[in-house]
N, CA, C and O atoms as a GROMACS GRO file, in nm:
protein
  316
    1TYR      N    1  -0.374  -0.650  -0.659
    1TYR     CA    2  -0.513  -0.618  -0.689
    1TYR      C    3  -0.529  -0.605  -0.841
    1TYR      O    4  -0.445  -0.546  -0.909
    2LYS      N    5  -0.635  -0.659  -0.889
    2LYS     CA    6  -0.672  -0.651  -1.031
    2LYS      C    7  -0.795  -0.565  -1.045
    2LYS      O    8  -0.896  -0.588  -0.979
    3GLN      N    9  -0.786  -0.464  -1.135
    3GLN     CA   10  -0.901  -0.378  -1.159
    3GLN      C   11  -1.023  -0.459  -1.199
    3GLN      O   12  -1.014  -0.554  -1.276
    4GLY      N   13  -1.138  -0.418  -1.144
    4GLY     CA   14  -1.261  -0.484  -1.176
    4GLY      C   15  -1.308  -0.585  -1.076
    4GLY      O   16  -1.424  -0.628  -1.080
    5LEU      N   17  -1.222  -0.625  -0.984
    5LEU     CA   18  -1.260  -0.723  -0.880
    5LEU      C   19  -1.351  -0.661  -0.775
    5LEU      O   20  -1.438  -0.728  -0.720
    6SER      N   21  -1.332  -0.532  -0.748
    6SER     CA   22  -1.408  -0.466  -0.646
    6SER      C   23  -1.438  -0.323  -0.691
    6SER      O   24  -1.347  -0.241  -0.698
    7PRO      N   25  -1.563  -0.291  -0.722
    7PRO     CA   26  -1.598  -0.155  -0.763
    7PRO      C   27  -1.559  -0.052  -0.657
    7PRO      O   28  -1.517   0.059  -0.690
    8ALA      N   29  -1.574  -0.089  -0.528
    8ALA     CA   30  -1.538   0.006  -0.420
    8ALA      C   31  -1.386   0.034  -0.422
    8ALA      O   32  -1.344   0.149  -0.408
    9MET      N   33  -1.303  -0.070  -0.440
    9MET     CA   34  -1.157  -0.049  -0.446
    9MET      C   35  -1.121   0.026  -0.570
    9MET      O   36  -1.032   0.111  -0.564
   10ASP      N   37  -1.185   0.000  -0.684
   10ASP     CA   38  -1.161   0.075  -0.808
   10ASP      C   39  -1.184   0.224  -0.784
   10ASP      O   40  -1.107   0.309  -0.830
   11LYS      N   41  -1.291   0.255  -0.713
   11LYS     CA   42  -1.327   0.394  -0.684
   11LYS      C   43  -1.220   0.462  -0.596
   11LYS      O   44  -1.181   0.576  -0.621
   12VAL      N   45  -1.173   0.391  -0.495
   12VAL     CA   46  -1.068   0.442  -0.407
   12VAL      C   47  -0.940   0.469  -0.486
   12VAL      O   48  -0.876   0.573  -0.469
   13ILE      N   49  -0.903   0.376  -0.573
   13ILE     CA   50  -0.781   0.389  -0.652
   13ILE      C   51  -0.794   0.508  -0.746
   13ILE      O   52  -0.699   0.586  -0.759
   14GLN      N   53  -0.909   0.525  -0.812
   14GLN     CA   54  -0.928   0.639  -0.900
   14GLN      C   55  -0.914   0.770  -0.823
   14GLN      O   56  -0.856   0.865  -0.874
   15LYS      N   57  -0.968   0.775  -0.699
   15LYS     CA   58  -0.952   0.896  -0.617
   15LYS      C   59  -0.806   0.923  -0.586
   15LYS      O   60  -0.763   1.038  -0.585
   16LEU      N   61  -0.729   0.818  -0.559
   16LEU     CA   62  -0.586   0.834  -0.536
   16LEU      C   63  -0.517   0.894  -0.659
   16LEU      O   64  -0.438   0.988  -0.648
   17PHE      N   65  -0.549   0.839  -0.776
   17PHE     CA   66  -0.487   0.890  -0.900
   17PHE      C   67  -0.517   1.041  -0.917
   17PHE      O   68  -0.427   1.118  -0.951
   18VAL      N   69  -0.640   1.081  -0.893
   18VAL     CA   70  -0.679   1.220  -0.907
   18VAL      C   71  -0.613   1.308  -0.802
   18VAL      O   72  -0.551   1.409  -0.834
   19GLU      N   73  -0.628   1.266  -0.673
   19GLU     CA   74  -0.578   1.347  -0.562
   19GLU      C   75  -0.430   1.369  -0.567
   19GLU      O   76  -0.382   1.478  -0.536
   20TYR      N   77  -0.353   1.266  -0.607
   20TYR     CA   78  -0.208   1.275  -0.608
   20TYR      C   79  -0.151   1.303  -0.746
   20TYR      O   80  -0.029   1.301  -0.764
   21GLY      N   81  -0.235   1.330  -0.844
   21GLY     CA   82  -0.190   1.364  -0.976
   21GLY      C   83  -0.113   1.254  -1.044
   21GLY      O   84  -0.015   1.282  -1.114
   22ILE      N   85  -0.154   1.131  -1.027
   22ILE     CA   86  -0.082   1.017  -1.081
   22ILE      C   87  -0.138   0.986  -1.220
   22ILE      O   88  -0.250   0.940  -1.236
   23ALA      N   89  -0.054   1.015  -1.322
   23ALA     CA   90  -0.096   0.989  -1.460
   23ALA      C   91  -0.034   0.858  -1.511
   23ALA      O   92  -0.090   0.792  -1.598
   24ASP      N   93   0.082   0.822  -1.457
   24ASP     CA   94   0.153   0.700  -1.497
   24ASP      C   95   0.082   0.580  -1.436
   24ASP      O   96   0.069   0.573  -1.314
   25ARG      N   97   0.037   0.487  -1.517
   25ARG     CA   98  -0.033   0.372  -1.466
   25ARG      C   99   0.060   0.258  -1.427
   25ARG      O  100   0.014   0.149  -1.393
   26THR      N  101   0.192   0.284  -1.432
   26THR     CA  102   0.287   0.186  -1.379
   26THR      C  103   0.282   0.198  -1.228
   26THR      O  104   0.349   0.284  -1.171
   27SER      N  105   0.206   0.117  -1.166
   27SER     CA  106   0.176   0.134  -1.026
   27SER      C  107   0.160   0.003  -0.953
   27SER      O  108   0.144  -0.103  -1.014
   28GLY      N  109   0.166   0.011  -0.821
   28GLY     CA  110   0.141  -0.105  -0.738
   28GLY      C  111   0.038  -0.067  -0.635
   28GLY      O  112   0.055   0.030  -0.561
   29ILE      N  113  -0.070  -0.143  -0.630
   29ILE     CA  114  -0.172  -0.125  -0.526
   29ILE      C  115  -0.160  -0.247  -0.438
   29ILE      O  116  -0.185  -0.359  -0.485
   30ILE      N  117  -0.124  -0.230  -0.314
   30ILE     CA  118  -0.098  -0.343  -0.226
   30ILE      C  119  -0.184  -0.335  -0.101
   30ILE      O  120  -0.190  -0.229  -0.037
   31THR      N  121  -0.247  -0.441  -0.066
   31THR     CA  122  -0.318  -0.451   0.063
   31THR      C  123  -0.251  -0.562   0.141
   31THR      O  124  -0.235  -0.674   0.093
   32ASN      N  125  -0.212  -0.529   0.264
   32ASN     CA  126  -0.148  -0.626   0.353
   32ASN      C  127  -0.234  -0.651   0.474
   32ASN      O  128  -0.286  -0.558   0.535
   33TRP      N  129  -0.250  -0.777   0.507
   33TRP     CA  130  -0.326  -0.815   0.627
   33TRP      C  131  -0.228  -0.883   0.723
   33TRP      O  132  -0.166  -0.984   0.689
   34TYR      N  133  -0.215  -0.827   0.842
   34TYR     CA  134  -0.127  -0.882   0.946
   34TYR      C  135  -0.215  -0.915   1.067
   34TYR      O  136  -0.244  -0.826   1.148
   35PRO      N  137  -0.257  -1.042   1.080
   35PRO     CA  138  -0.349  -1.076   1.188
   35PRO      C  139  -0.288  -1.069   1.328
   35PRO      O  140  -0.360  -1.058   1.427
   36ASP      N  141  -0.156  -1.076   1.336
   36ASP     CA  142  -0.090  -1.069   1.465
   36ASP      C  143   0.050  -1.008   1.445
   36ASP      O  144   0.087  -0.974   1.332
   37GLY      N  145   0.125  -0.994   1.549
   37GLY     CA  146   0.258  -0.935   1.543
   37GLY      C  147   0.365  -1.023   1.484
   37GLY      O  148   0.481  -0.982   1.478
   38GLN      N  149   0.330  -1.144   1.439
   38GLN     CA  150   0.429  -1.239   1.388
   38GLN      C  151   0.449  -1.232   1.238
   38GLN      O  152   0.551  -1.279   1.188
   39GLY      N  153   0.354  -1.173   1.164
   39GLY     CA  154   0.364  -1.170   1.018
   39GLY      C  155   0.469  -1.068   0.973
   39GLY      O  156   0.487  -0.963   1.034
   40ASN      N  157   0.537  -1.102   0.863
   40ASN     CA  158   0.632  -1.008   0.804
   40ASN      C  159   0.654  -1.042   0.658
   40ASN      O  160   0.611  -1.147   0.609
   41LEU      N  161   0.720  -0.954   0.592
   41LEU     CA  162   0.753  -0.971   0.452
   41LEU      C  163   0.902  -0.936   0.439
   41LEU      O  164   0.947  -0.834   0.491
   42GLY      N  165   0.978  -1.020   0.371
   42GLY     CA  166   1.121  -0.998   0.363
   42GLY      C  167   1.154  -0.872   0.286
   42GLY      O  168   1.070  -0.817   0.213
   43SER      N  169   1.277  -0.826   0.302
   43SER     CA  170   1.326  -0.706   0.236
   43SER      C  171   1.316  -0.718   0.083
   43SER      O  172   1.355  -0.819   0.026
   44HIS      N  173   1.264  -0.616   0.020
   44HIS     CA  174   1.249  -0.616  -0.126
   44HIS      C  175   1.236  -0.472  -0.175
   44HIS      O  176   1.224  -0.381  -0.093
   45ARG      N  177   1.239  -0.449  -0.305
   45ARG     CA  178   1.227  -0.316  -0.364
   45ARG      C  179   1.104  -0.311  -0.454
   45ARG      O  180   1.059  -0.411  -0.508
   46HIS      N  181   1.052  -0.189  -0.466
   46HIS     CA  182   0.940  -0.164  -0.558
   46HIS      C  183   0.997  -0.079  -0.672
   46HIS      O  184   1.066   0.019  -0.646
   47ASP      N  185   0.968  -0.115  -0.796
   47ASP     CA  186   1.017  -0.045  -0.912
   47ASP      C  187   0.913   0.054  -0.968
   47ASP      O  188   0.927   0.104  -1.080
   48CYS      N  189   0.813   0.082  -0.891
   48CYS     CA  190   0.708   0.173  -0.934
   48CYS      C  191   0.651   0.244  -0.811
   48CYS      O  192   0.684   0.208  -0.698
   49TRP      N  193   0.565   0.344  -0.832
   49TRP     CA  194   0.503   0.404  -0.717
   49TRP      C  195   0.408   0.300  -0.656
   49TRP      O  196   0.356   0.213  -0.726
   50THR      N  197   0.386   0.312  -0.528
   50THR     CA  198   0.307   0.213  -0.456
   50THR      C  199   0.213   0.280  -0.356
   50THR      O  200   0.253   0.371  -0.283
   51ALA      N  201   0.088   0.235  -0.354
   51ALA     CA  202  -0.007   0.274  -0.251
   51ALA      C  203  -0.024   0.147  -0.166
   51ALA      O  204  -0.079   0.048  -0.213
   52LEU      N  205   0.022   0.150  -0.042
   52LEU     CA  206   0.021   0.035   0.045
   52LEU      C  207  -0.083   0.056   0.155
   52LEU      O  208  -0.069   0.146   0.237
   53PHE      N  209  -0.184  -0.028   0.156
   53PHE     CA  210  -0.285  -0.025   0.263
   53PHE      C  211  -0.249  -0.134   0.360
   53PHE      O  212  -0.221  -0.246   0.320
   54SER      N  213  -0.248  -0.101   0.491
   54SER     CA  214  -0.212  -0.202   0.593
   54SER      C  215  -0.331  -0.225   0.684
   54SER      O  216  -0.391  -0.132   0.736
   55PHE      N  217  -0.363  -0.353   0.702
   55PHE     CA  218  -0.478  -0.391   0.788
   55PHE      C  219  -0.432  -0.493   0.891
   55PHE      O  220  -0.342  -0.573   0.867
   56GLY      N  221  -0.498  -0.486   1.008
   56GLY     CA  222  -0.467  -0.584   1.112
   56GLY      C  223  -0.373  -0.524   1.216
   56GLY      O  224  -0.383  -0.406   1.253
   57HIS      N  225  -0.285  -0.606   1.261
   57HIS     CA  226  -0.188  -0.569   1.369
   57HIS      C  227  -0.089  -0.465   1.318
   57HIS      O  228  -0.054  -0.463   1.200
   58GLU      N  229  -0.046  -0.378   1.408
   58GLU     CA  230   0.056  -0.278   1.368
   58GLU      C  231   0.188  -0.348   1.332
   58GLU      O  232   0.215  -0.459   1.378
   59ARG      N  233   0.267  -0.281   1.250
   59ARG     CA  234   0.396  -0.335   1.209
   59ARG      C  235   0.485  -0.220   1.166
   59ARG      O  236   0.438  -0.108   1.146
   60ILE      N  237   0.614  -0.250   1.153
   60ILE     CA  238   0.709  -0.149   1.108
   60ILE      C  239   0.736  -0.171   0.960
   60ILE      O  240   0.777  -0.279   0.920
   61LEU      N  241   0.713  -0.068   0.880
   61LEU     CA  242   0.744  -0.066   0.738
   61LEU      C  243   0.874   0.014   0.724
   61LEU      O  244   0.884   0.122   0.782
   62THR      N  245   0.971  -0.036   0.651
   62THR     CA  246   1.096   0.037   0.632
   62THR      C  247   1.104   0.080   0.487
   62THR      O  248   1.096  -0.004   0.397
   63ILE      N  249   1.119   0.209   0.464
   63ILE     CA  250   1.132   0.263   0.333
   63ILE      C  251   1.264   0.343   0.329
   63ILE      O  252   1.283   0.439   0.404
   64ASP      N  253   1.355   0.301   0.240
   64ASP     CA  254   1.486   0.368   0.229
   64ASP      C  255   1.552   0.379   0.366
   64ASP      O  256   1.601   0.486   0.403
   65ASN      N  257   1.554   0.270   0.441
   65ASN     CA  258   1.618   0.260   0.574
   65ASN      C  259   1.550   0.348   0.679
   65ASN      O  260   1.609   0.374   0.784
   66THR      N  261   1.429   0.393   0.653
   66THR     CA  262   1.354   0.475   0.750
   66THR      C  263   1.234   0.396   0.798
   66THR      O  264   1.148   0.360   0.718
   67PRO      N  265   1.227   0.366   0.930
   67PRO     CA  266   1.114   0.290   0.981
   67PRO      C  267   0.988   0.378   0.993
   67PRO      O  268   0.993   0.495   1.028
   68LEU      N  269   0.873   0.313   0.961
   68LEU     CA  270   0.746   0.382   0.971
   68LEU      C  271   0.647   0.287   1.036
   68LEU      O  272   0.627   0.176   0.988
   69LEU      N  273   0.585   0.331   1.145
   69LEU     CA  274   0.484   0.249   1.214
   69LEU      C  275   0.357   0.251   1.134
   69LEU      O  276   0.296   0.357   1.117
   70MET      N  277   0.315   0.134   1.086
   70MET     CA  278   0.187   0.120   1.014
   70MET      C  279   0.086   0.055   1.109
   70MET      O  280   0.114  -0.050   1.168
   71GLN      N  281  -0.031   0.118   1.123
   71GLN     CA  282  -0.136   0.064   1.208
   71GLN      C  283  -0.254   0.027   1.122
   71GLN      O  284  -0.258   0.061   1.004
   72ASP      N  285  -0.351  -0.041   1.178
   72ASP     CA  286  -0.468  -0.089   1.107
   72ASP      C  287  -0.534   0.028   1.033
   72ASP      O  288  -0.568   0.130   1.093
   73GLY      N  289  -0.551   0.010   0.902
   73GLY     CA  290  -0.619   0.112   0.819
   73GLY      C  291  -0.528   0.217   0.762
   73GLY      O  292  -0.575   0.305   0.690
   74ASP      N  293  -0.397   0.212   0.793
   74ASP     CA  294  -0.306   0.314   0.741
   74ASP      C  295  -0.279   0.298   0.591
   74ASP      O  296  -0.287   0.187   0.537
   75LEU      N  297  -0.248   0.408   0.526
   75LEU     CA  298  -0.210   0.409   0.386
   75LEU      C  299  -0.078   0.480   0.375
   75LEU      O  300  -0.060   0.587   0.433
   76CYS      N  301   0.015   0.423   0.301
   76CYS     CA  302   0.144   0.485   0.273
   76CYS      C  303   0.166   0.486   0.122
   76CYS      O  304   0.156   0.381   0.057
   77ILE      N  305   0.195   0.603   0.066
   77ILE     CA  306   0.222   0.615  -0.077
   77ILE      C  307   0.367   0.653  -0.094
   77ILE      O  308   0.416   0.750  -0.037
   78PHE      N  309   0.436   0.573  -0.175
   78PHE     CA  310   0.579   0.600  -0.199
   78PHE      C  311   0.620   0.556  -0.338
   78PHE      O  312   0.549   0.483  -0.406
   79GLY      N  313   0.736   0.603  -0.380
   79GLY     CA  314   0.791   0.564  -0.509
   79GLY      C  315   0.818   0.677  -0.601
   79GLY      O  316   0.864   0.656  -0.713
   0.00000   0.00000   0.00000
């Protein structure tokens, strides 16, 4: 996501910064769309804090070898 593309998303992100006390702008804002149970993303690491919004079909997100069920509209903040 690039700031300025969506005023509504910019507002949500600013609320996250305030609510979670995030002063460091080294961040990742990720939106994932999984239209069915077949989509996936290979194993990888994030070098910054991340706010991950998940939309569409439920899926398993694994963080530090811990599985987390993500459903449509869920938000997970980690890092």
